[in-house]
C-alpha positions, 0 to 999 in steps of 0.5 A, spaced: 508 510 463 506 514 469 510 515 476 505 514 482 507 519 488 503 514 493 500 520 497 502 525 503 502 519 508 508 517 505 511 523 504 509 525 497 514 528 493 515 532 487 520 529 481 524 533 476 526 530 470 534 531 468 533 538 465 529 540 471 522 540 469 517 538 473 515 531 472 508 531 475 504 537 476 497 534 478 491 540 478 488 541 485 481 538 483 485 531 480 489 531 486 483 531 491 479 526 487 486 521 487 486 522 494 479 521 496 479 514 492 486 512 495 483 514 502 476 510 501 480 504 498 485 504 504 479 505 509 476 499 506 483 495 506 484 497 513 477 495 516 479 488 513 485 488 518 489 488 512 495 493 510 497 498 515 492 495 520 497 489 522 503 494 523 498 498 527 496 492 531 503 490 533 505 497 535 499 497 540 501 490 543 508 493 544 505 499 547 501 496 552 507 492 554 511 498 555 506 503 556 507 511 554 508 514 547 502 514 542 505 514 536 505 507 533 511 508 528 515 509 534 514 502 537 515 499 530 522 502 530 525 500 536 530 494 537 527 487 537 528 480 538 529 476 531 522 473 531 519 480 533 523 483 528 520 478 522 513 479 524 514 487 524 518 486 517 512 482 514 507 487 517 510 493 514 511 489 507 503 488 507 502 495 509 506 497 503 502 492 498 496 495 501 498 502 499 501 501 493 494 498 490 491 504 493 495 509 489 494 505 483 486 506 484 487 513 486 490 515 480 484 511 476 489 505 474 485 499 474 491 494 473 495 492 478 501 488 476 504 483 481 507 476 482 505 476 489 500 472 491 501 473 499 503 466 500 508 467 505 502 471 509 496 467 507 489 471 508 493 476 512 495 479 505 492 484 501 495 480 495 492 473 497 487 470 492 481 471 496 483 479 497 484 480 490 477 477 488 474 482 494 478 488 491 476 486 484 469 485 486 469 492 490 474 496 486 474 494 479 482 492 480 484 487 475 491 483 477 495 481 472 502 478 472 508 482 467 507 476 462 500 477 462 501 485 461 506 484 456 501 480 452 496 485 453 500 490 450 503 486 444 496 484 442 
């Protein structure tokens, strides 16, 4: 079992065990390699219009409407009507999915365990079967369910 600190963009923190010992102490070379792999995958995900690209697009649309502030996160946090808010919530969830897969890839973990197949978001989801296939072909990610993972461990 390995605790993944997603990476600096999401406030990578340090974790101590109950005795106060540092749980993760990556050496600098390992951390650099991890970050390079994460960013490579994130760039590819975003280039396909997935992950944070959707949240960024919504923020740009809102920014165009109201003008002003350059930080797109500022616009996502402003009060919205329920329909807009649901669209923002889905985009943030997709952003999280993309970052989670990239964190696994960055740490050299080729298995990603999830029952989420992007059914609600369709092809806009990084977890949609077409995008899973692309991630498998391009990055070697293997998607498994918890049941499949348990079977692998007990076999």
